[in-house]
C-alpha positions in Angstrom: 32.8 73.6 72.8 33.9 72.7 69.5 30.6 74.5 68.5 32.0 77.4 69.7 35.4 77.2 67.9 33.8 76.6 64.6 31.5 79.7 65.3 34.5 81.8 66.2 36.7 80.4 62.8 33.5 80.9 60.8 33.0 84.6 61.9 37.0 85.4 61.3 37.1 83.6 58.1 34.2 85.9 56.8 35.6 88.9 58.1 38.5 88.2 56.3 36.8 87.5 53.1 34.7 90.9 53.7 37.9 92.9 53.9 39.1 91.8 50.7 37.6 92.7 47.7 38.0 90.7 44.4 37.7 92.0 40.7 39.0 90.8 37.5 41.5 92.4 35.1 43.0 92.1 31.7 46.0 93.6 30.9 46.5 94.0 27.2 50.4 95.2 27.3 53.1 94.7 29.6 52.3 96.3 32.5 54.5 97.7 35.6 53.0 98.2 39.2 54.9 98.2 42.4 58.0 97.9 40.4 56.7 94.1 39.2 56.3 93.6 35.1 53.4 91.8 34.6 52.6 90.0 31.2 49.3 90.7 29.1 46.5 88.5 30.3 43.7 88.2 32.8 44.4 88.7 36.6 42.8 88.7 39.6 42.7 92.3 41.3 42.0 92.3 45.2 41.5 95.2 47.1 42.5 95.1 50.7 42.7 98.9 52.4 44.8 100.9 50.5 46.9 98.5 48.6 46.2 96.3 45.8 47.3 92.5 44.8 47.3 91.5 41.4 47.8 87.7 40.9 47.6 85.2 38.1 48.5 81.6 39.1 51.6 81.8 41.2 52.7 85.6 40.4 51.2 88.1 42.8 52.8 91.7 42.9 51.6 94.4 45.3 51.2 98.2 45.3 50.1 101.1 47.3 46.9 102.8 46.1 44.5 105.9 46.8 40.8 105.0 46.4 38.8 107.7 45.0 35.2 107.5 44.1 33.8 108.5 40.8 30.4 110.4 40.2 29.2 108.1 38.4 29.7 104.2 37.7 32.6 102.9 35.1 31.0 100.5 32.5 33.9 98.7 32.1 37.4 98.2 34.0 40.0 100.3 32.3 43.6 101.1 33.2 45.4 104.4 32.4 49.5 104.3 31.9 52.0 106.4 31.6 54.9 105.5 29.2 58.0 107.5 30.3 60.7 105.2 29.9 59.2 102.9 27.0 57.7 100.8 29.6 53.7 100.7 30.6 53.5 101.9 34.1 49.7 101.7 35.7 49.0 104.9 37.0 45.3 104.8 37.7 42.8 101.2 37.5 38.8 102.2 37.2 36.8 99.4 38.0 33.7 98.3 36.0 30.5 98.2 37.3 32.0 100.3 40.6 32.7 104.1 41.2 36.1 103.3 42.5 39.2 104.4 40.9 42.4 103.2 42.2 45.3 105.8 41.8 48.8 103.8 42.2 50.9 105.7 44.2 53.9 106.8 42.9 57.0 105.2 45.3 
């Protein structure tokens, strides 16, 4: 019975890990995403379906994104900004080593 419980727990944990993909991202400017301002530095980016979670230490923020596919792989991770109000608002994130482009929903 205990073996069955462990097997079920292991399958659930692996399924949870498979659904969230992690990437590293470096922000060189103070950046705003999902209404949260992030300081420059290295972050972990997790893609969960149509949401992105950006974390560093205890700080985390979440934003809705649309995942698009490019024609070829991005050679490095890059961030595209808008700067209408004097702040750098993240519009797109191109994930290096993949063909994924994350377009941030403007809400």
